[in-house]
VMD Tcl script that draws the C-alpha trace (Angstrom):
set ca {
  {-19.07 72.70 153.54}
  {-18.07 76.18 155.23}
  {-15.07 76.27 157.09}
  {-13.63 78.48 160.20}
  {-9.73 77.98 160.32}
  {-9.69 79.22 164.36}
  {-6.95 82.23 164.56}
  {-6.51 81.18 168.24}
  {-6.78 77.33 167.74}
  {-7.95 75.53 171.62}
  {-5.88 72.33 172.14}
  {-8.07 70.16 174.79}
  {-5.79 67.07 176.45}
  {-3.25 65.98 173.35}
  {-6.12 66.97 170.32}
  {-5.53 71.01 169.06}
  {-8.57 72.05 167.37}
  {-7.92 74.78 164.64}
  {-10.16 74.94 162.02}
  {-14.75 73.77 162.27}
  {-16.38 72.29 159.42}
  {-20.19 73.34 159.41}
  {-22.07 71.65 157.31}
  {-23.82 73.06 154.09}
  {-27.20 73.25 155.30}
  {-29.76 74.11 159.01}
  {-32.39 71.74 160.51}
  {-35.11 72.30 162.55}
  {-34.13 70.39 164.82}
  {-30.97 72.70 164.70}
  {-33.20 75.92 165.67}
  {-33.96 73.99 169.09}
  {-31.14 75.78 170.60}
  {-32.84 78.71 170.55}
  {-34.58 76.44 173.37}
  {-31.42 77.13 175.45}
  {-31.39 80.17 178.05}
  {-29.59 83.39 176.81}
  {-28.59 84.51 173.47}
  {-24.50 83.62 173.60}
  {-25.74 79.95 175.19}
  {-28.31 80.10 172.04}
  {-25.37 80.76 169.71}
  {-23.00 78.47 171.47}
  {-25.93 74.94 170.91}
  {-26.41 76.43 167.41}
  {-22.30 76.47 166.28}
  {-22.30 73.05 168.30}
  {-25.20 71.47 166.58}
  {-23.60 73.10 162.78}
  {-20.50 71.74 163.24}
  {-20.60 68.95 165.19}
  {-18.17 69.96 167.98}
  {-19.37 69.63 171.98}
  {-20.83 72.61 173.10}
  {-18.24 72.92 175.84}
  {-15.40 73.39 173.30}
  {-17.45 76.17 170.81}
  {-17.60 77.94 174.67}
  {-13.67 77.71 174.54}
  {-13.22 79.62 171.56}
  {-11.36 83.15 171.39}
  {-13.75 86.09 171.44}
  {-13.06 86.60 167.33}
  {-13.47 83.23 166.27}
  {-16.67 83.31 167.72}
  {-17.91 85.97 166.13}
  {-16.77 84.85 162.31}
  {-18.47 81.12 163.42}
  {-21.89 83.29 164.06}
  {-21.88 84.95 161.01}
  {-21.29 81.97 159.82}
  {-24.37 80.00 161.71}
  {-26.38 82.63 160.76}
  {-25.89 82.19 157.10}
  {-27.09 79.11 157.12}
  {-30.34 79.89 159.02}
  {-31.20 83.01 157.25}
  {-34.25 82.79 154.76}
  {-33.63 81.82 150.97}
  {-34.56 84.64 148.93}
  {-37.57 84.03 146.64}
  {-38.18 85.49 143.28}
  {-41.57 86.78 143.69}
  {-42.29 85.58 140.21}
  {-41.64 82.18 141.12}
  {-44.05 82.01 144.09}
  {-46.75 79.93 144.00}
  {-49.86 80.96 145.53}
  {-52.79 78.59 144.51}
}
mol new
graphics top color blue
foreach p $ca { graphics top sphere $p radius 0.5 }
foreach p [lrange $ca 0 end-1] q [lrange $ca 1 end] { graphics top cylinder $p $q radius 0.2 }
display resetview
């Protein structure tokens, strides 16, 4: 499970969030984040989906933490490398 320890933790009330834990994989439902508004809003919703964290909290991330989480999210949604020899095209 990929994790990102926040360099700038977020405190909401008495709760402090100092790490975001991502699922090991993305689903097709996670890609619905791209049905949101602009690119930043899409990224916020994608990270929220992959971490189980409310988008409102993701929106409060320091920009450096946000960019690091974006990199993790992009790794989870990128196409798998395929070995051409193992493709079944029949």
